[in-house]
N, C-alpha and C positions, 0 to 999 in steps of 0.2 A: 286693537285687541290686547296688546301686551299688558296694559295696566289691569285688565280683568283677570289675568292668570294668577295674580296674587290673592284673588277673592276665592276663598275655600268653597263657597256655595257654587260659584261659577265653574271652578275646576271639577267639582263633583258632578255637576250636570253634564259637562263634556265627557267625563269618564263613563257615566251611566249611559249616555246616548251612544257612545262608541261601542259599549258592551252589547246594547240591544240592537244596534244597527246591523250587526252581523246576521240577525235572524230575519231581517226585512227582505221581502220579495221585491226586487228592483227591476222586474221585467217591464217590457214596454206597456203592458196592460195595467201595471200597478198605479194606484192613485196616491201620490205623495202625501196629500193632506191626511188620508185615512191611516197611512203608515205612521205619520207624525203623531196622530191622535193616540195610537197604541203605545208609542214610546212615552208620550207625555203622561198617559194614564199610569204607566209602570213607574215612572219617576215621581209622580204625585204633583203635577202642576198643569196649568192650562196649556192648550196647544198654542195659543197666541204667544204666551211667554216663552215656550220652548222655541218657537219659530224665530222670535226676535233675537234669541241668543244664538241659535244654530245657523241661521241663514247667512249672516256675515262671515262666519267661520267657513261655511261650505263654499261661499263665493271666493274667499281667499285661496282655498285649495283648488277651486276650479280655474281661477286665473293662472295659478302656477302650472296646472296641468295643461291648460289650453296653450299657454305661451311656449311650453316645452314642445308640444305638438307642432306649433307654428315654426319653431326653430328647425325642426326636421323638414317640414314642408318647404319653407323658403330656402333652407340650406340645400335642399335637393333640386332647387330650380323651379318649383311651382310658383306661378305668378297669379296672385288673386285676380279673379275675373268673374264673369257671369256664366261661364260654361265649364263643365267637366270638373277636373281636380281643382281648377282655379276657383270654382264656385264654393267648394268645400273649404278652401283656404280662407276665402273672404267670410264665409259663414262663421268659422271658428274665430277669426280676427275680430269681427264686429260683435260677436257675443262677448268676447273678452272685454272689448271697449265698453260695452253696455254694463257689464258687471263692475268694472272699475268706476264707472260713473255713479252706479248705485252706492258704492262705498266711498265716494268722494276721493278716489285715488287719482292724483294728477301726474304720477310718474310716467314718463314717456315709455311706450312699449319697447323701444329699442334698448332702454336701460335694463329692463327685466330680461329681455332676450340675451343681453350681454352677460348677465349673471349665469344664465343657463350655459352659454358657450364656455364660460370660464370653468364650469363644473364638468365639461365634457371635452377634455383635452384629446380624447381618442378620435375626435372628429376635427382635425386641423383645418379642413376645407371650410367649416363654418366660420372660423375666425378670418380666413382668407376672403370669404365672400361677405363679411359683415358690413362693409361700406354700402354694398348694393342692398343688403337686407334692410339696413337703416333707412336708405332712400325709399325703398318699397313701403316700409311701415309709415314713414312721414307722409307719403303720398296717400296711402289708404286712410290714415287718420283724418287728413283734410277732406277726403271724399265722404267719410262718415259724418263729419261735422256738417257738411253741406246737405247731406241726406236728412239729418235730423231737423235742420232748419226748414227744409222743403216739406219734410214728412208731416210736421205739425199741421200745416195748411191742408194737406191731403186727407189726413185723419178727420179733421174738423168737418170737412165737406162730406166725407163718407158717414161720419157719425150723425150728422144733421139729417141725412136721409133716413137712417134707421130709427132716429128719435120720432120722426113723423109716423112711422109704421108701428112704433112701440116694440120693435124686435131687438134682440141682442145682435151684435155684429157676428155673423157666422164664421166658422173656422175657414171655410172656403175663401171668404173675403180677407181674413187675416193672412192666409197663405199667399193670396194675390198681392197684398200690400207688401209682404216681405219679398216675394219672388220678383215683382216688377219694380218696386221702389226701394227695397232694402230697409223697410220700416219694421223694427222688431215688435212683437206682440206686446211686450211690456210697455213700450211707448204708446202703442195704440190704446191699451187699457187705461193708462194715465191720462191721456188727452181726452178720450171718449167719456171718462167718468166726470170730467169737468163740465161736459155738456149734458150729463145725465143719462148716458147710454152704457149698458153693461157689456163687458167683454170677458169671455171665458175661453181659455185655451188649455189643451192638455199639457202635462208636465213634459211629455216627450215631443213637444212641438218641433224642436230643432232636429230631432231624430227623423221626424216625418219629412221635414224639408230636405235634410241631407239624403234620405233614402230616394226621394224623387229624383235627385240629380246624380246620385251615386250609382244608380242602376246602369249597368253597361247597356248601351244602346243595342237592342236586339237586332242583329243583322238579319235582313231578310235572306232566306235561303236562296242562294244564287241558282237561278234557273239556267242550266247549261243547255244551249241549243244543241239539237241533234245528239243528245247524251247517249242514246242507244247506239248511235253510229260510232261514237268515239270510245265507248267503254272497253271494246276489245282490242283497241290499238295500243301499241307501246308508247311510252313517253318519247317525245321528239328530242333527239340529241341537239343541244344548242352549241353548234360548232364555233360560233363567234367568240365564245369564251376562251377557246384554245388558240384561235388565230384571230385576234381582234382587228388586224389590219386587212385581212383577206375579204374580198367582196364578191368573188365569183366562185361557184361551187357546182358539184354534181350531186344529185340525190335520186333516190328511188321513191316513186309514188306509192304510198300505202293505201290511199283512198281518194275518191273524187266524188263530190256530190254538189248539186246546184252550181255555184260559181266558186266552190271551195276545194282546195287541194291540200292534202296532208302528206308530208315527206318524212322519210326516215331520219334526216338531219337537216338543219337549216342554218344559214348565216343571217337570216332576217330576224331582227329584234322584234319581239311581240310587245304590244303596248303594255306598259306597267310601270309602277313607281313614279308616276307623273311624267313619263317620257312617252311621246307618241311612237307609233310603230314605224319601222323602216318601210320604204317602198322600193320598187324596182321592177324586174321582169322575171318571168319563168318561161323558158324556151323549150319546146318539144321539137321533134324532128319535122313537125308540120307547121307550127305556128308560134308566135310570140305573144304572151299574155302579160298585161301590166298588173303588177301586184298593188292593190289600193288599200289593203288593210291586212294586219297580222294580229291574231289574238291567241291567247293560250287558255285552254280549258283542261284543268286537272293534269297538267303536264303535256298535253297534246297540243301542238301548235298548228293552227288552221290559217292558211294563206287564202285570202279572198282576192279574186282576179276580176278585172274588167272583161266582160264578155258580151259585146254589143249584139251579136247575132244569135246569142242563146245556145250555140253549139260549142261545148267545151271538148276539144279533140285531145283529151288526155285519158289514159287508161291506167288501172292499177298495174304495177310492175314496170311501168315506163321509167326510163332514165331521163331525167330532165336537167337542164342547166339553169341555175339561178344567178341573178346579178343584182346586187344591192345598189340603189342610187347613192353614189359616193357623196355628192354634194349635200344631200339631206342628212345622211348618216353623220358626216363630219360636223355639220352645223348643229345638229342635236347633241353630238358627243361634246362639242365645245361648250354648249350651254349647260350640259349636265356636269361636266367637270368644273365649270365656272360656279355652279351652285355650291359645290363643296368648298370652293375657295372663298366665296362671299360669306358663307355660313361660318367658316373658321375666322375670317376677318371680323365679322360681327361679334363673335364671342370674345375676341381679343380687345375690341374697342368698348363694347357695352357691358361685358361681364360673363362669367361662366354660367349664369342662369339662362342664357340664351339657348333656346331649344327650337329645332325645326318643327313647326306646326303643320307644314304642308309645302308642297313644291309642284310646279308645273313648267315643263319646258316646251318651247315653240321654236320655229325656225328663225323668227325675227327677234325674239326676246325670251326671257325666262322670268318667273316670279318665285319668290321665296318668302314664306310666312314664318315670322319669328315671334316666339313668346317674349313679350317685353312689357313692362309696367307703365311706360309713358311713350310719347312720340319720340322718334329718333330725330335729333336736331340736325340742321344742315351741316354743322361742323363735324358731327359724328359721322354723317354720311360721307363727307370728304375723306375722313380718316379711314373708313371702311374701304372706300374705293381705292385709296392710295395703297393700303396694305394688300388688297387683292391683286393689284397690278404688280406690286413688288414680288408676290409669289409667282406670278406669270413670268416676270423677267428673270427670276432665279432658275427657271427651266428645270424644276424638280421632277424626277421620274415618278410617274403614277404607278404604284405597286398594287397588284391585285393577287389575292391568294385565298384558296378554300381552306377553312379551318374548322375543327370541331367546335360547336357552339360554346361549350363550357370553357374550352381553352381560350377562345376569343374573348369571352366575357371576363375571365380572370386576368387576361393581359391588358385589355382596353376598357373594361367597365361597360356599364349599360349606355354610355354615350354612343356606343356603336349604333343604337337603334334610333338615330335622329330621324330617319325617313320611315320608321315603322319597323315592326318585328317580323322578319321573314320566317317561313316555316322550314322544317328540316333539321336534321342533326348536324349538318354541316352548313356553314354560311360563307358567303363570298365577302371577304373583307377588302375594302378599297382604301388606300392611303394616298391622299392628295395633299402634299405639303404636310402641315401639322394636323390636318383633319383625317380622322379614321372612322369609317362608317361601314355598316353592313349594307351592301348596295349591289343590285343585280343589273344596273344599267350599263350603257356603253360610255367609254371615256377616252380621252386623248392619251397617248403614250407618255406625254410629259406636259407639265403646266405651260411651257413655252408655246405649245401648239394651240393653246386656247386663244391667244391673241389678246388685244386690249379688252378690258372690261369697263363698261360705262353704266353707272346707275342712272336710271331714267326718272324714277319717281318712287315715292313711298305713300302709303295710306294706311289708316287704322281700320282694318276690316271688321274687327269686333273688339270688345273689351279685352285687353291683355294680348292682342295679336297685331303686329305690324307687318304689312306686306311690302316687300322691296322688289321692284321690277328693275331688270338690268338686261343689257345686251352684251354679247361676246363675239370676238372675231370680226368678220366682215359686217355682221349685223351691228356691232358697236360702232364701227367706222361710219356706216350709213346713218346711224342715230346721231352721231356727232356732227355729221355733215348737215343733217336736217336742222339741228339746233343752230349751227353756224349760219345757215341760210335764213332762219327766222330772225336772228340778230342782225344780219346784214340788211335784210329787207326792211326791218323796223327802223334801223339807223338811216337807211335811205329815205324812208317816208318822212322822218324828222329832219333830214338834211344835216346829220351830224356823224362823225366817225363812230364806229361801234363802241370804242372805249368810253365815249362820252354819253352813251345811251342811258345808263341809269340816272345820271344827274339831270339829263334833258327830260326824261320821263317824269321825274320827281318835280321838276320845274313846271312842266306843262300840266301835271295833275294838280299842283297847287294853284295854278292860274285858273284851271277849270273849276275847282272848288270855290274860289273867290267869285268867279262869274256866276256860278250856280246860286251862291248866297245873294249876289246882287240881283239876279233874276227873280228869286223868291221874294226879295224885298219889293221889287217893282210890281210883282204880281199882287202882293198884299196891298200896295198903294192903289193899284188899278181896281182891286176888289172893293176897297173902301169908297173910291170914287164911283164905282158902278152901283154900290149900295144906295148912295144918295139919289142916283138917277132912277134906279129901280123903285125906290120908295115914292119918288115923285110921280111915277107912271102906274102906281098900283090901283087896282079896282076896289071899290067899296062893296063888301058883301056882308050884310047883317052885322055891321059894326066891326068887321075885320078888313084888313088890307090884304088883298090877294095879288101876288106878283106872279105872272105867267110869262116867262121870257125865254126866247131862243137865243143862245149865245154861240155863234159859229166857231167851230174848231176848238172849243174849250175842253180841256181834259177833265177827268173825273175829279181830280184833286182840286182844281180851280172851282168847279161847280160846288163841291163839298164845302170848301172854305167860305164861299159866298153865302151858301145856305146856312152854314153854322153861325156866321157873323149876324145874319138876320134873325137868328133865334133870340137875340137880345131884346127884340121888340115883341112883347107878349101878344100883340093883336095882329101879327103878320103871318101869313101862309105863303110859302115860297115854292113855285113850281119852275124848275129850270131844265133846259134841254140843250143838247149839243150834238153836232154831226161828226164828232171826232171818232174815227174807227167804228163806223156804224151809227149807233144812237146811244147817248148817255143821258140818263134822267136822274135828277135829285129833287127831293121834296123835303120841306121842314115846316113845322107848325109850332108857334109860340104858345105860351102857357094858356092864354085866353082862348086861343083857337082849339087847344086840346080839351078845355072844359066845355066847349061847344060841341064836341064830338068829332072834330077833324082828326084823322089819323094818317100821318105821312106814309106809313107802311102800306096801308090800303090804297092810297092814292097812286103810289108808284106801281103797285101790282096791276091795277086796272089800266094805267097809262102804258105800261110796258106791253100789255097784250096787243095794243093797237100798232106797235112798231115791231111786231113779231119777236118779242123777247120775254123777259121776266125780271122780277126784282122784288124787293121788300125791305123791311127793317123795323126800327122802333117807331112808336107813334110820333115822336118828336123829329126824327131824322131817318130818311130811307134813301136807298139808291137802287137803280135798275138800268135797263137798257134794252136794245134790240138791234135788228139788222136792216130795218126799212126807214131810211131818213125821210122819205117822201111823206110819211105819216106823222111827222113831228108836230105840225100845227094841230092836227086832229087830236093828238095825245094831250097837248096843253089845253085845248078846248074842253076835252073830257075831264081833265083834272079840275078845271074851273067849275064845271057842272057839278062834280062830286062835292066840292066845297059848299056850293049853294044848297045841295040836298042835305048835307050834314048840319047846316045851320038853320034849317026850317023850324 
């Protein structure tokens, strides 16, 4: 564009357009073409010429604006994905790439982003995170290229359908193409026009898409059970925050209904924040009741007890004794504390963009969902596990304190809300090593109490989110013992020491692959030999050779290969059956047989009925089967009859 700026006519058009653009209504309902016509008329030129001049300029500004937006999004740790904020990041990124493609700009996005970061020294964290940002951009550009290659085929298929009906591709279809496959409407229009199908989409298409995904998911209003019963009760005092190691306590009963007990204070942790509820017992002067669930409703904690006989001998005003199950409490506290430790270790290994997308604790393991743009490698997992266990061995004190929300945010930033944003003017801040989060769960008094941490597995649960499963304390020891037993048993099976297991497995696997290839080769030779035998025993029907053969214990692949090989003979119809795993049926028809009206799909369908099954396929080749081997000969006979009927 630079060379055009010396052109006085061009510069005048830009100036006139800028002057008139201020009067344009750019609301979502506005039609850009109509607005452009008004400007073109005022300047005194055709709308086509004005568009050819202004669209490249507008795209340059859009690219600059989009990449600045991306700098903040990626710099703040948003990972492009198919959900929530990640979806919007990918939308902005891919629209930028599309506009760059339209202008034939081949500059990597990371270079443009680097220019923005240089112009924003007030955000040093962007420079610090730039290597990760660069990696994310390269990964996304590669995904976009793959999408474009795949997208062309998808659009061609969709456009062919609408060409038959004579319709335009509707907006709903364009939205589906973008939402499900990442195919931009501009590309859909370009490819569809080659086939002769019209595509129209509104100027605010991307706003429509963004709005669909930007709407906060409306939470269904939580239905509080027994709300009328609880609304007059005071909030339950959570005494476990004041004395985290105390497990036995006295409390006054405020209400009793069904199998539920409400106390004035409790040391039982109510389910929340991905941590299951405590269990234990509540003892009255007359009976001991096992606590099986603890839930909180608008600040009132409800203890559900096991009551087999249906008679709960507890009254309002009674003083009862509560006892928390120590083993369960400590196991869950270890896993909760370990979640903080693993989260911190992951940030140190993978980058500051790591954000907790979810967590759930159990007695035997815990899982942590992390926002990350690619799979965590085995080497990275080892580093995370090593760092986590170092934090444990350093035996750092776990510090908890209640702080005014604004004060906590000023001191620690919004990274506090890794596990979600808790309500209230005051929040409970938990410091575990270098990890600082707003957290209401139960924790160990120091990292050393957590015990060993063992990462068990990882999986990608959705685009942009990696799930890490791990165990802590005794659960980690048991997990390691299980892994050790598997290795020992596997080594014993192969009669090698455990340290030689990888090499032995690789050797055996290599030998197995070689034997499999040899077996396939022998099967092919056997099939060729069988073909000559089958052709020799074929029946003559109306100028066709019909093979109807039962091959004991042959698998589907073997039957299919034989039938496919016989397709080379135009005058041959093949009907094959086997008793492997019930009944397997395959039929094929050569070109001459097809012209006579023989249809392999129809043959298999009818034959399959006789063996209590089903099947079908193409006229030349079809497969089926059933569950009654005793009727195989009847099925072959029926197939032969159908060929005769077709050739009459």
